C-alpha positions in Angstrom: 0.0 0.0 0.0 1.4 3.4 -1.0 1.9 6.0 1.7 0.3 9.3 1.1 2.3 12.2 -0.1 1.4 14.2 3.0 2.6 11.4 5.3 5.9 11.1 3.5 6.4 14.9 3.6 5.8 14.9 7.4 8.2 12.0 7.8 10.9 13.8 5.8 10.3 17.0 7.8 10.7 15.1 11.1 13.9 13.5 9.9 15.3 16.9 8.9 14.4 18.5 12.2 16.0 15.7 14.1 19.1 16.0 12.0 19.4 19.7 12.5 18.9 19.4 16.2 21.2 16.5 16.8 24.0 17.2 14.3 25.4 20.3 15.9 25.7 18.5 19.3 28.0 15.8 17.8 30.5 18.4 16.8 30.8 19.8 20.4 31.7 16.4 21.9 35.2 16.5 23.3 37.3 13.5 24.2 39.0 15.5 27.0 37.4 15.5 30.4 38.4 19.2 30.8 35.4 21.5 31.2 35.2 25.3 31.1 32.7 27.0 33.3 31.8 30.6 32.6 30.5 32.9 35.3 26.8 33.5 35.3 26.0 36.4 33.1 22.8 37.7 34.8 23.2 36.5 38.4 21.6 39.1 40.6 19.6 40.6 37.8 16.8 38.0 37.3 17.6 35.7 40.2 19.7 36.0 43.4 23.4 36.0 42.9 24.0 34.3 46.3 23.7 30.5 45.9 22.1 30.0 49.3 19.4 32.6 48.5 18.8 31.1 45.1 18.3 27.6 46.6 16.0 29.0 49.2 13.9 30.9 46.5 13.7 27.7 44.3 12.7 25.6 47.3 9.9 28.1 48.1 8.7 28.1 44.5 8.6 24.3 44.3 6.9 24.0 47.7 4.2 26.5 46.5 3.7 24.8 43.1 0.1 23.5 42.6 -0.5 20.2 40.9 -2.9 20.5 37.9 -5.1 17.7 36.6 -4.4 17.2 32.9 -7.2 15.5 30.9 -5.8 15.9 27.4 -2.6 15.9 25.3 -0.2 18.8 25.9 0.6 20.5 22.6 3.0 23.1 23.9 4.5 24.6 27.1 5.3 28.3 27.2 8.1 29.0 29.7 9.2 32.6 30.1 12.9 33.1 30.5 15.5 35.9 30.6 
């Protein structure tokens, strides 16, 4: 049975998206265990610069989080970020 043209187009699109997402990550693999950490660029601007204060703030946010009953399929999640 022949697959529809629309199905084959979707399949090719998915393959290309996966290729474009995964391919750049293979080039960044290093055989050396050496890592380079950079200082946080916005610490103190959008979140506390002090690690203890940040941990406390995150603990409070997670403790106050409300569980939501989901009855359908999630299509997207919008997450604001700096």
